[in-house]
C-alpha positions as CSV (number, residue, x, y, z in Angstrom):
1,M,-35.2,54.5,-19.1
2,K,-34.7,51.2,-16.3
3,I,-37.2,52.5,-13.3
4,G,-37.1,50.1,-10.5
5,I,-40.5,50.2,-9.3
6,L,-40.0,49.2,-4.7
7,Q,-43.8,48.5,-4.4
8,T,-44.9,48.6,-0.2
9,G,-48.2,47.0,-0.9
10,R,-50.7,45.4,-2.7
11,T,-54.0,46.7,-3.8
12,P,-56.7,44.9,-2.0
13,A,-57.0,41.2,-3.9
14,E,-60.8,41.8,-4.8
15,L,-59.4,45.2,-6.8
16,R,-56.7,43.4,-8.9
17,D,-58.1,41.3,-11.8
18,K,-60.1,45.2,-12.2
19,H,-57.2,47.6,-11.7
20,G,-54.1,45.5,-11.4
21,D,-51.4,45.6,-8.6
22,Y,-50.1,49.2,-7.2
23,D,-46.7,48.3,-9.4
24,D,-49.8,48.0,-12.4
25,L,-51.0,51.7,-12.1
26,F,-47.3,53.4,-12.0
27,K,-47.2,51.3,-15.3
28,R,-50.7,52.9,-16.6
29,L,-49.8,56.7,-15.3
30,L,-46.1,56.7,-17.2
31,D,-46.7,54.3,-20.6
32,G,-45.5,55.9,-23.8
33,R,-42.9,58.1,-22.1
34,G,-40.3,56.1,-22.5
35,F,-39.4,53.8,-19.8
36,D,-38.8,50.2,-19.1
37,F,-39.9,48.6,-15.8
38,V,-38.4,46.0,-13.1
39,T,-40.9,45.3,-9.9
40,Y,-38.9,44.6,-6.8
41,P,-41.7,43.9,-4.1
42,V,-39.8,44.6,-0.8
43,L,-42.8,44.0,1.2
44,D,-41.8,40.4,1.0
45,G,-38.3,41.2,1.7
46,V,-36.9,41.3,-1.9
47,I,-35.1,44.5,-2.0
48,P,-32.2,45.1,-5.0
49,E,-28.6,44.5,-4.0
50,A,-27.2,47.9,-6.2
51,V,-28.3,51.0,-5.8
52,D,-27.6,51.2,-10.5
53,E,-29.5,48.3,-11.0
54,A,-32.0,50.5,-12.4
55,D,-31.3,54.3,-13.8
56,G,-34.0,55.6,-11.3
57,W,-36.5,53.8,-8.2
58,L,-39.8,54.4,-7.6
59,I,-42.1,53.8,-4.6
60,T,-45.4,52.3,-4.5
61,G,-48.0,53.9,-1.7
62,S,-49.1,50.6,1.0
63,K,-51.2,50.8,3.3
64,F,-48.7,50.5,6.5
65,G,-47.3,52.7,8.1
66,V,-43.3,53.5,7.3
67,Y,-42.8,53.3,12.1
68,E,-44.4,49.9,12.4
69,G,-41.9,47.2,12.7
70,H,-41.6,45.2,9.7
71,D,-38.7,43.3,9.3
72,W,-38.2,44.8,5.2
73,L,-38.4,48.6,6.5
74,P,-34.9,49.1,7.9
75,P,-33.1,46.8,4.6
76,L,-35.5,49.4,2.8
77,E,-34.2,52.2,4.4
78,D,-30.7,51.2,4.7
79,F,-31.3,50.7,0.1
80,L,-33.0,54.7,0.1
81,R,-30.4,55.5,1.7
82,R,-27.0,54.4,-0.4
83,T,-29.8,55.0,-3.8
84,Y,-29.5,58.9,-1.8
85,C,-26.2,59.2,-1.2
86,A,-25.4,57.8,-5.0
87,G,-26.9,60.1,-6.7
88,V,-29.7,58.0,-8.6
89,P,-33.1,59.4,-9.2
90,I,-36.0,58.4,-6.0
91,V,-39.3,59.6,-7.1
92,G,-42.0,58.3,-3.7
93,V,-45.8,58.5,-3.9
94,C,-47.3,58.4,-0.7
95,F,-45.8,55.7,1.7
96,G,-43.0,56.3,-0.6
97,H,-43.1,60.0,-0.4
98,Q,-43.1,59.3,4.1
99,I,-40.1,55.9,4.0
100,L,-37.6,58.4,2.0
101,A,-38.2,61.5,4.6
102,Q,-37.6,59.1,7.9
103,A,-35.3,57.7,6.5
104,L,-33.1,60.4,5.6
105,G,-34.4,61.7,9.3
106,G,-37.6,63.8,9.1
107,K,-41.1,62.2,11.1
108,V,-43.9,60.2,9.6
109,E,-47.0,60.7,12.3
110,K,-50.8,59.3,12.2
111,F,-52.1,62.8,12.3
112,A,-54.2,64.0,14.1
113,G,-56.4,64.8,12.3
114,G,-57.9,62.7,10.6
115,W,-58.5,60.8,7.1
116,S,-57.6,62.8,3.6
117,V,-59.2,60.8,1.0
118,G,-60.6,62.0,-1.9
119,P,-59.8,64.7,-5.1
120,V,-57.6,67.2,-3.0
121,D,-56.6,70.6,-3.9
122,Y,-52.7,71.2,-3.4
123,T,-50.7,74.2,-4.0
124,G,-47.2,74.3,-5.1
125,A,-44.8,77.1,-4.1
126,D,-45.1,78.6,-7.3
127,G,-49.2,79.1,-5.9
128,R,-49.9,76.4,-9.3
129,R,-52.9,74.8,-7.9
130,D,-54.0,71.2,-8.9
131,R,-56.5,68.7,-7.7
132,I,-54.7,65.1,-7.0
133,M,-56.8,62.1,-5.9
134,A,-56.0,61.5,-1.2
135,W,-55.8,58.6,0.8
136,H,-54.0,58.7,4.0
137,Q,-53.8,59.6,7.7
138,D,-50.0,59.2,8.3
139,Q,-48.0,62.4,7.2
140,V,-45.1,64.1,6.7
141,T,-44.2,66.2,9.6
142,A,-41.2,67.4,10.1
143,V,-38.8,67.3,6.8
144,P,-35.4,65.9,6.6
145,A,-32.2,69.0,6.2
146,D,-32.3,68.3,2.8
147,A,-35.6,68.3,1.9
148,E,-38.0,71.2,0.5
149,V,-41.4,71.9,0.7
150,I,-42.9,72.8,-2.3
151,G,-46.4,71.7,-2.6
152,S,-48.9,71.7,0.1
153,S,-52.8,71.1,1.8
154,D,-54.9,72.6,3.9
155,F,-54.4,69.0,5.5
156,C,-51.5,68.1,4.8
157,A,-48.2,70.9,5.1
158,N,-46.0,68.7,3.4
159,A,-47.8,67.0,0.4
160,M,-44.9,68.0,-1.8
161,L,-40.0,67.5,-1.5
162,T,-38.0,67.4,-3.4
163,Y,-34.3,67.2,-2.5
164,G,-32.8,68.9,-5.3
165,N,-31.5,66.7,-8.3
166,K,-31.8,63.1,-6.3
167,A,-35.3,63.1,-4.8
168,L,-39.0,64.3,-5.7
169,T,-42.2,62.9,-3.2
170,V,-45.6,63.6,-2.8
171,Q,-48.6,62.7,-0.6
172,P,-50.7,62.2,-2.9
173,H,-50.9,59.6,-5.6
174,P,-50.7,60.6,-9.2
175,E,-51.3,57.4,-10.0
176,F,-55.5,56.5,-8.4
177,T,-58.1,57.7,-10.9
178,A,-61.0,58.2,-10.3
179,E,-62.7,54.5,-10.8
180,F,-60.0,52.8,-8.6
181,L,-61.1,55.5,-6.0
182,G,-64.5,54.7,-5.9
183,D,-63.6,50.7,-6.0
184,L,-61.2,51.6,-3.2
185,I,-63.4,53.2,-0.5
186,E,-66.0,50.4,-1.2
187,A,-63.2,47.5,-1.0
188,R,-61.9,50.0,2.4
189,R,-64.7,51.2,3.5
190,A,-65.1,49.7,7.3
191,I,-62.2,51.3,7.9
192,L,-63.3,55.1,7.2
193,P,-65.5,57.1,9.4
194,D,-68.7,57.5,7.3
195,H,-68.6,61.2,6.6
196,I,-65.0,60.8,5.0
197,A,-66.2,57.5,2.4
198,E,-69.7,60.2,2.0
199,G,-67.2,62.9,1.1
200,A,-64.9,60.8,-1.2
201,M,-67.4,59.4,-3.1
202,A,-69.5,63.1,-3.5
203,R,-66.0,64.0,-4.5
204,V,-64.6,61.5,-6.6
205,N,-65.4,62.9,-10.8
206,D,-64.0,65.9,-10.1
207,P,-61.7,67.0,-12.2
208,L,-57.9,66.3,-11.9
209,T,-54.9,67.4,-12.6
210,S,-52.5,64.9,-11.8
211,R,-51.2,64.4,-15.6
212,M,-49.2,67.6,-13.8
213,L,-47.5,65.4,-11.6
214,A,-46.7,62.1,-14.7
215,D,-45.0,64.9,-16.3
216,R,-43.0,66.1,-13.2
217,F,-41.7,63.2,-12.8
218,E,-40.9,61.9,-16.1
219,T,-38.6,65.3,-16.3
220,F,-36.9,64.5,-13.2
221,F,-36.4,61.3,-13.3
222,K,-34.9,62.6,-17.2
223,K,-33.0,64.8,-16.2
224,E,-29.0,65.2,-17.0
225,R,-27.2,64.6,-14.2
C-alpha cells in the first residue's frame, strides 16, 4: 500500500543526522506494516497533482501555524478537501490534525493555556488512557461538522478526531521517541518557558503507549472502503 507523506515541517537541522526528518520518523513508526512511502515536501510548494497518486495520505507536524499566511497552505487545503471528497484515507498528526480541521470548516487557535510538551495522558471515547508525546501550543478549538472527538487530554479537548472512514487525526506525536523529544527540547529550548522544558525533561522517559496509534493508523489505512 502506497502512503503519500505530506511533509509540512522539518526537524531542526542539528538533529537531522541523528534522527532524520519528519517523514523519516513516520517511516520508522510504521515500519514493517506493508507500506511503501513517497514524500511530498508541501512546505516547498510540492503538492500532489492527483488525490489517487497514493492509496492514503499522512500529514506531518510542523513548526508553522495553519493560520499563517504561507503560500503553500491554500493549495494544501484545497488538495485535502479534494482528497476527502474522493474518500482517499487521510491521517494527520499535530499540524496535520489542525490543517485538515481548518480545511473542513473547523477552527485552530494558539491556545491561551500555553504549551503542552512531553508525555501526556489522553483519554479515548471508550475510556482507555494512553500516554503519548505532545509538542504544541496551537489546537483545534472548534471541530468540523463531520468530525467526532475520540480522544482528549486535560490540556486539549479535541485531541483526536475521526471523520468516518475518510480521516483520522491526532494532536499528539506517536512518532516522537523519548530520545528525539529530549534532543528537540534542547534544540528549541529558547522558545519554551523554563518550567515547561524542565517539566518535560523530568518526564521524558515515562513509559509510552504510542504503538497504539501506530496500530490504529495501520488499521485505518487498510480498512475496506
